[in-house]
VOPAGU-2260 file (C-alpha; in pm, 1 decimal, decimal comma):
REM VOPAGU-2260
SITE   aa  ch    i         X         Y         Z
SITE  MET   A    0    3172,1   -1870,2    4309,1
SITE  LYS   A    1    2967,4   -1792,6    3998,7
SITE  ARG   A    2    3092,1   -2101,5    3820,3
SITE  ARG   A    3    3017,1   -2319,9    4120,7
SITE  LEU   A    4    2660,6   -2183,7    4145,3
SITE  LEU   A    5    2604,6   -2243,3    3775,6
SITE  ARG   A    6    2722,3   -2602,8    3806,3
SITE  ILE   A    7    2494,8   -2661,8    4105,4
SITE  ALA   A    8    2199,9   -2508,9    3920,9
SITE  ALA   A    9    2264,6   -2728,2    3620,4
SITE  CYS   A   10    2277,3   -3043,6    3831,0
SITE  LEU   A   11    1958,1   -2955,1    4015,5
SITE  LEU   A   12    1771,8   -2881,8    3694,4
SITE  LEU   A   13    1886,6   -3203,5    3531,9
SITE  CYS   A   14    1772,6   -3402,1    3835,4
SITE  LEU   A   15    1438,0   -3224,0    3827,9
SITE  ALA   A   16    1399,5   -3313,0    3463,0
SITE  ALA   A   17    1428,0   -3681,4    3548,1
SITE  LEU   A   18    1138,4   -3674,2    3796,7
SITE  PRO   A   19     858,6   -3751,6    3547,5
SITE  LEU   A   20    1036,7   -4073,0    3449,9
SITE  SER   A   21     990,8   -4212,1    3799,7
SITE  ALA   A   22     614,4   -4225,8    3755,4
SITE  ALA   A   23     424,7   -4548,0    3705,0
SITE  ALA   A   24     481,7   -4740,2    3383,3
SITE  ASP   A   25     138,8   -4643,1    3253,1
SITE  THR   A   26     152,9   -4267,6    3284,9
SITE  GLY   A   27      50,7   -3956,7    3095,5
SITE  PRO   A   28    -280,5   -3856,4    2941,4
SITE  LYS   A   29    -495,5   -4093,3    2740,4
SITE  PRO   A   30    -708,0   -4001,9    2437,5
SITE  ALA   A   31   -1075,5   -3946,9    2509,2
SITE  VAL   A   32   -1407,6   -3886,4    2340,0
SITE  THR   A   33   -1687,5   -3711,9    2530,2
SITE  VAL   A   34   -2035,8   -3725,3    2379,7
SITE  HIS   A   35   -2295,9   -3479,0    2503,2
SITE  VAL   A   36   -2647,8   -3587,5    2406,0
SITE  VAL   A   37   -2918,7   -3330,2    2340,8
SITE  ASN   A   38   -3289,9   -3413,6    2297,8
SITE  ALA   A   39   -3213,8   -3751,0    2459,3
SITE  PRO   A   40   -3479,6   -4023,8    2453,0
SITE  GLU   A   41   -3696,1   -4073,4    2758,2
SITE  GLY   A   42   -3609,4   -4349,4    2997,8
SITE  THR   A   43   -3294,0   -4557,7    3011,7
SITE  TYR   A   44   -3085,9   -4566,0    2696,8
SITE  TYR   A   45   -2743,5   -4698,5    2598,5
SITE  LEU   A   46   -2488,5   -4518,2    2381,5
SITE  ASP   A   47   -2187,1   -4686,8    2224,9
SITE  LEU   A   48   -1930,1   -4627,1    1951,8
SITE  LEU   A   49   -1961,8   -4849,0    1646,4
SITE  ILE   A   50   -1635,8   -4984,2    1501,1
SITE  THR   A   51   -1544,0   -5213,4    1212,5
SITE  ASP   A   52   -1269,4   -5412,1    1384,9
SITE  PRO   A   53   -1397,3   -5568,9    1709,4
SITE  ASP   A   54   -1174,8   -5797,2    1914,1
SITE  ASP   A   55   -1192,0   -6021,5    2218,5
SITE  TYR   A   56   -1104,0   -5774,1    2493,6
SITE  GLU   A   57   -1418,6   -5751,0    2708,0
SITE  ASN   A   58   -1478,8   -5394,3    2823,0
SITE  ILE   A   59   -1803,5   -5460,3    3009,4
SITE  ASP   A   60   -1997,2   -5754,6    3146,6
SITE  PRO   A   61   -2314,4   -5780,6    2933,5
SITE  ALA   A   62   -2490,6   -5951,1    3225,1
SITE  ASP   A   63   -2495,1   -5615,8    3404,8
SITE  TYR   A   64   -2704,7   -5455,8    3131,2
SITE  ASP   A   65   -3047,8   -5485,8    2971,5
SITE  PRO   A   66   -3017,9   -5757,8    2702,8
SITE  GLU   A   67   -3278,6   -5591,5    2478,3
SITE  LEU   A   68   -3093,2   -5261,0    2475,7
SITE  ILE   A   69   -2763,7   -5443,3    2416,3
SITE  ALA   A   70   -2924,7   -5622,9    2122,0
SITE  GLY   A   71   -3026,2   -5284,3    1983,7
SITE  LEU   A   72   -2662,6   -5170,9    1982,3
SITE  LYS   A   73   -2573,8   -5478,9    1779,0
SITE  SER   A   74   -2831,4   -5405,9    1508,2
SITE  TRP   A   75   -2559,0   -5302,9    1260,4
SITE  GLU   A   76   -2334,7   -5607,7    1288,1
SITE  ASP   A   77   -2472,0   -5741,9     959,7
SITE  GLU   A   78   -2335,9   -5423,1     800,6
SITE  GLY   A   79   -1993,3   -5472,1     957,8
SITE  TRP   A   80   -2030,0   -5223,9    1246,7
SITE  TYR   A   81   -1993,7   -5344,4    1604,9
SITE  PRO   A   82   -2046,2   -5169,1    1943,1
SITE  ALA   A   83   -1701,9   -5109,8    2095,4
SITE  LEU   A   84   -1795,4   -5140,8    2462,5
SITE  ALA   A   85   -2060,5   -5407,6    2424,0
SITE  GLU   A   86   -1877,2   -5627,4    2171,1
SITE  GLY   A   87   -1509,3   -5581,9    2261,4
SITE  THR   A   88   -1195,4   -5414,7    2130,4
SITE  ASN   A   89    -830,3   -5505,9    2072,4
SITE  ALA   A   90    -721,7   -5302,9    2379,2
SITE  PRO   A   91    -899,6   -5177,8    2692,1
SITE  LEU   A   92   -1167,0   -4913,0    2639,6
SITE  PHE   A   93   -1307,7   -4740,4    2947,5
SITE  GLY   A   94   -1656,9   -4597,4    2948,9
SITE  ASP   A   95   -2017,3   -4674,9    3023,6
SITE  LEU   A   96   -2322,6   -4726,5    2809,2
SITE  THR   A   97   -2526,8   -4498,9    3034,3
SITE  PRO   A   98   -2464,7   -4124,9    3076,6
SITE  GLY   A   99   -2281,0   -3974,9    3372,8
SITE  GLU   A  100   -2429,4   -3732,9    3620,8
SITE  ASP   A  101   -2376,9   -3446,4    3375,1
SITE  GLY   A  102   -2551,7   -3638,4    3098,3
SITE  ALA   A  103   -2229,5   -3699,6    2903,1
SITE  HIS   A  104   -2080,0   -4025,9    2780,8
SITE  ARG   A  105   -1700,4   -4058,5    2807,3
SITE  PHE   A  106   -1478,0   -4310,9    2632,2
SITE  THR   A  107   -1104,3   -4332,9    2689,1
SITE  TYR   A  108    -788,6   -4544,9    2697,8
SITE  PHE   A  109    -590,5   -4740,4    2440,7
SITE  GLY   A  110    -892,4   -4908,7    2280,6
SITE  LEU   A  111   -1048,4   -4576,7    2177,4
SITE  PRO   A  112   -1121,2   -4598,2    1802,4
SITE  GLN   A  113   -1009,4   -4328,4    1564,6
SITE  THR   A  114   -1311,9   -4369,4    1335,6
SITE  PHE   A  115   -1656,5   -4463,0    1462,9
SITE  ARG   A  116   -2031,6   -4410,9    1441,8
SITE  ILE   A  117   -2252,7   -4324,9    1738,9
SITE  ALA   A  118   -2525,3   -4576,6    1821,5
SITE  VAL   A  119   -2810,4   -4529,4    2068,4
SITE  SER   A  120   -3045,7   -4801,2    2189,2
SITE  SER   A  121   -3358,0   -4698,1    2380,4
SITE  PRO   A  122   -3697,1   -4853,3    2464,6
SITE  GLY   A  123   -3831,0   -4691,7    2146,9
SITE  GLY   A  124   -3571,6   -4854,6    1922,2
SITE  ALA   A  125   -3213,2   -4818,9    1807,4
SITE  GLN   A  126   -3044,6   -4576,3    1570,3
SITE  ALA   A  127   -2693,5   -4488,3    1457,2
SITE  THR   A  128   -2537,7   -4195,1    1276,3
SITE  ALA   A  129   -2514,9   -4251,1     903,0
SITE  GLU   A  130   -2169,0   -4100,1     856,7
SITE  PRO   A  131   -1860,2   -4220,1    1047,4
SITE  PHE   A  132   -1670,5   -3962,6    1252,4
SITE  THR   A  133   -1289,4   -3953,5    1252,9
SITE  ARG   A  134   -1123,6   -3783,8    1547,7
SITE  THR   A  135    -832,8   -3555,7    1463,6
SITE  VAL   A  136    -742,9   -3429,9    1811,7
SITE  PHE   A  137    -630,1   -3604,6    2127,7
SITE  TYR   A  138    -938,8   -3505,3    2326,2
SITE  THR   A  139   -1264,0   -3484,4    2131,3
SITE  ARG   A  140   -1593,8   -3337,3    2248,4
SITE  LEU   A  141   -1902,3   -3412,1    2041,8
SITE  THR   A  142   -2261,4   -3295,4    2063,9
SITE  TYR   A  143   -2502,9   -3559,1    1941,1
SITE  ASP   A  144   -2866,7   -3469,7    1869,1
SITE  TRP   A  145   -3078,6   -3778,7    1921,3
SITE  GLU   A  146   -3383,1   -3634,6    1742,5
SITE  THR   A  147   -3192,3   -3562,7    1421,1
SITE  ASN   A  148   -2949,2   -3852,6    1472,3
SITE  THR   A  149   -2651,8   -3631,5    1381,6
SITE  VAL   A  150   -2336,3   -3491,2    1535,1
SITE  THR   A  151   -2404,7   -3118,3    1551,4
SITE  GLN   A  152   -2079,8   -2995,4    1706,0
SITE  ALA   A  153   -1722,7   -3121,1    1746,3
SITE  THR   A  154   -1397,4   -2993,8    1896,8
SITE  SER   A  155   -1225,4   -2746,6    1667,4
SITE  PRO   A  156    -876,9   -2871,9    1572,0
SITE  ALA   A  157    -752,8   -2512,1    1539,6
SITE  GLY   A  158    -874,1   -2420,8    1888,0
SITE  PHE   A  159    -744,6   -2743,8    2038,6
SITE  TYR   A  160    -396,7   -2719,6    1892,6
SITE  GLY   A  161    -381,5   -2346,6    1963,1
SITE  LEU   A  162    -448,4   -2404,7    2333,6
SITE  GLN   A  163    -209,0   -2697,4    2340,3
SITE  PHE   A  164      65,9   -2485,0    2182,0
SITE  LEU   A  165      16,9   -2200,1    2429,1
SITE  SER   A  166       5,4   -2442,8    2722,8
SITE  THR   A  167     372,5   -2533,8    2671,1
SITE  LEU   A  168     499,3   -2215,0    2506,7
SITE  ALA   A  169     398,1   -1989,2    2797,0
SITE  PRO   A  170     569,6   -2185,4    3081,2
SITE  THR   A  171     870,5   -2250,5    2856,0
SITE  LEU   A  172     918,8   -1879,2    2790,3
SITE  ILE   A  173     879,9   -1798,0    3159,3
SITE  VAL   A  174    1118,1   -2064,4    3291,2
SITE  GLU   A  175    1380,5   -2032,5    3018,5
SITE  GLY   A  176    1348,3   -1653,4    3023,4
SITE  LEU   A  177    1425,2   -1641,2    3395,0
SITE  LEU   A  178    1729,3   -1858,3    3337,8
SITE  LEU   A  179    1838,1   -1642,5    3044,4
SITE  TRP   A  180    1834,3   -1341,5    3274,2
SITE  ALA   A  181    2010,2   -1534,3    3552,2
SITE  PHE   A  182    2286,1   -1632,5    3310,2
SITE  GLY   A  183    2347,8   -1264,5    3239,4
SITE  PHE   A  184    2202,8   -1224,5    2890,4
SITE  ARG   A  185    2061,9    -873,7    2866,2
SITE  SER   A  186    2080,9    -750,0    2507,5
SITE  ARG   A  187    1767,4    -700,9    2301,7
SITE  ARG   A  188    1913,4    -910,7    2019,4
SITE  ASP   A  189    1980,3   -1208,2    2245,6
SITE  TRP   A  190    1624,9   -1194,1    2380,1
SITE  LEU   A  191    1487,1   -1180,7    2025,7
SITE  VAL   A  192    1693,9   -1487,1    1936,2
SITE  PHE   A  193    1558,7   -1659,3    2248,1
SITE  LEU   A  194    1198,5   -1583,6    2148,3
SITE  LEU   A  195    1233,5   -1692,2    1784,6
SITE  VAL   A  196    1417,4   -2013,4    1871,1
SITE  ASN   A  197    1146,8   -2116,3    2118,7
SITE  LEU   A  198     866,2   -2038,0    1875,1
SITE  VAL   A  199    1027,8   -2262,4    1614,4
SITE  THR   A  200    1109,8   -2551,8    1847,7
SITE  GLN   A  201     771,5   -2544,5    2021,6
SITE  ALA   A  202     595,9   -2547,0    1684,4
SITE  GLY   A  203     802,6   -2850,5    1583,6
SITE  LEU   A  204     720,5   -3027,9    1908,5
SITE  HIS   A  205     347,4   -2983,6    1862,0
SITE  LEU   A  206     356,7   -3092,5    1499,3
SITE  TRP   A  207     517,5   -3413,8    1621,6
SITE  ILE   A  208     259,8   -3454,4    1899,7
SITE  ALA   A  209     -27,3   -3400,2    1657,0
SITE  ALA   A  210     109,3   -3653,1    1409,1
SITE  ASP   A  211     199,6   -3920,8    1661,1
SITE  LEU   A  212     -25,9   -3916,5    1966,9
SITE  VAL   A  213    -358,4   -3868,1    1786,5
SITE  THR   A  214    -307,6   -4162,3    1553,5
SITE  ALA   A  215    -124,2   -4381,8    1803,8
SITE  GLY   A  216    -362,6   -4297,5    2087,2
SITE  SER   A  217    -104,3   -4260,2    2361,8
SITE  HIS   A  218     198,9   -4434,0    2499,0
SITE  PRO   A  219     236,2   -4601,0    2838,9
SITE  LEU   A  220     573,2   -4426,8    2886,0
SITE  TYR   A  221     435,2   -4086,6    2788,7
SITE  TYR   A  222     708,6   -3875,5    2946,3
SITE  LEU   A  223     982,7   -4096,8    2804,1
SITE  VAL   A  224     836,1   -4047,2    2455,6
SITE  LEU   A  225     836,5   -3672,3    2511,5
SITE  LEU   A  226    1196,8   -3694,8    2628,8
SITE  VAL   A  227    1284,5   -3852,5    2294,6
SITE  ALA   A  228    1117,9   -3555,9    2122,7
SITE  GLU   A  229    1310,8   -3318,7    2349,9
SITE  ILE   A  230    1651,0   -3446,0    2229,7
SITE  PRO   A  231    1636,9   -3289,6    1878,9
SITE  ILE   A  232    1493,8   -2973,1    2036,1
SITE  LEU   A  233    1794,0   -2959,0    2269,6
SITE  LEU   A  234    2035,8   -3004,7    1979,3
SITE  VAL   A  235    1867,9   -2733,0    1773,9
SITE  GLU   A  236    1859,4   -2486,8    2062,9
SITE  LEU   A  237    2214,4   -2571,0    2166,1
SITE  ALA   A  238    2344,9   -2489,7    1817,9
SITE  ALA   A  239    2124,6   -2180,9    1783,6
SITE  TYR   A  240    2223,6   -2031,6    2118,0
SITE  VAL   A  241    2594,5   -2106,7    2079,8
SITE  PHE   A  242    2616,7   -1938,9    1738,4
SITE  LEU   A  243    2341,1   -1674,0    1752,8
SITE  LEU   A  244    2365,4   -1535,9    2104,9
SITE  GLN   A  245    2625,3   -1260,5    2124,6
SITE  GLU   A  246    2690,8   -1202,6    2493,0
SITE  HIS   A  247    2933,4   -1409,0    2703,0
SITE  THR   A  248    3137,2   -1709,6    2599,2
SITE  ARG   A  249    3017,5   -2004,0    2392,1
SITE  ALA   A  250    3062,3   -2226,9    2695,2
SITE  ARG   A  251    2815,4   -2018,9    2895,3
SITE  ARG   A  252    2570,0   -2017,4    2603,4
SITE  ALA   A  253    2591,6   -2395,8    2581,6
SITE  LEU   A  254    2545,5   -2435,5    2956,5
SITE  TYR   A  255    2240,8   -2210,2    2940,5
SITE  ALA   A  256    2090,0   -2421,7    2661,6
SITE  LEU   A  257    2135,7   -2740,1    2867,1
SITE  CYS   A  258    1985,5   -2589,5    3183,0
SITE  ALA   A  259    1697,7   -2422,7    2997,9
SITE  ASN   A  260    1593,0   -2743,3    2822,6
SITE  ALA   A  261    1614,4   -2949,9    3140,2
SITE  ALA   A  262    1397,6   -2697,6    3323,6
SITE  SER   A  263    1138,5   -2663,6    3048,0
SITE  TYR   A  264    1111,1   -3041,7    3015,0
SITE  ALA   A  265    1059,2   -3075,7    3388,9
SITE  VAL   A  266     776,0   -2822,8    3412,2
SITE  GLY   A  267     654,6   -2775,6    3056,4
SITE  TYR   A  268     441,8   -3085,8    3009,4
SITE  LEU   A  269     230,5   -3055,1    3323,9
SITE  PRO   A  270      41,3   -2755,2    3177,3
SITE  LEU   A  271      11,4   -2950,3    2850,3
SITE  HIS   A  272    -144,6   -3243,8    3033,1
SITE  LEU   A  273    -387,2   -3026,4    3229,7
SITE  ALA   A  274    -485,0   -2800,4    2938,9
SITE  VAL   A  275    -568,0   -3073,5    2692,6
SITE  GLU   A  276    -747,0   -3279,6    2958,0
SITE  TRP   A  277    -973,5   -2980,3    3025,2
SITE  LEU   A  278   -1098,6   -3009,6    2668,3
SITE  ALA   A  279   -1235,8   -3355,8    2741,3
SITE  LEU   A  280   -1473,4   -3232,9    3011,1
């Protein structure tokens, strides 16, 4: 009976792990930049990100906007800097030149530049930050002071990656810990092995995420990309649990590793998605 229940549990968990792959082709979070403006100019103003490599993808219809303010955003084209929304990018960029209800400007999707300057065009004239800003995290929040024409605050990479790490480590430890107990592993040594192995593999996962998703922007098959990253994690944990756990047979240890990774993949990335998206607000 025990063996039959374990087989059923394994099948259910593996099926659950496949659920994210049934989502739409363009799925998963997208990189974003949120600019909060302080000491904003009076009246209507436009804010855009200046880039050095414009392209022919039209993000907005210029006819819907004030031509004089649009012209102000293009004041730096002679210097090789072009407004991303107003001029065009090589991939779609979502956003608006005017602030939202909370006074913030949000830019997102595949056309989001990694390096940019902030430009503001108002009835009193146009200005742009002197120094380019390079984003180093998936979701970036900036505070831009219009009076001083500077970025005064930006998302801390340490805080961002710390939250991102905890957002997958915590549910992974809970889900895989429950399965570890269900599989009959009780010794203190086996639980210490479980904790150390997850700390190492989760750290490796987030190093890969930081190196790939920030520079690449995102991937339309987000969960499939994460599944590719999960394969080496599975192999590492499979070997570690088979040889380092002491209780029960190696077959049970291996079965636990398979079930634990399927379960953590199925539920582990939803908190990651929600936690990092919160940083873009």
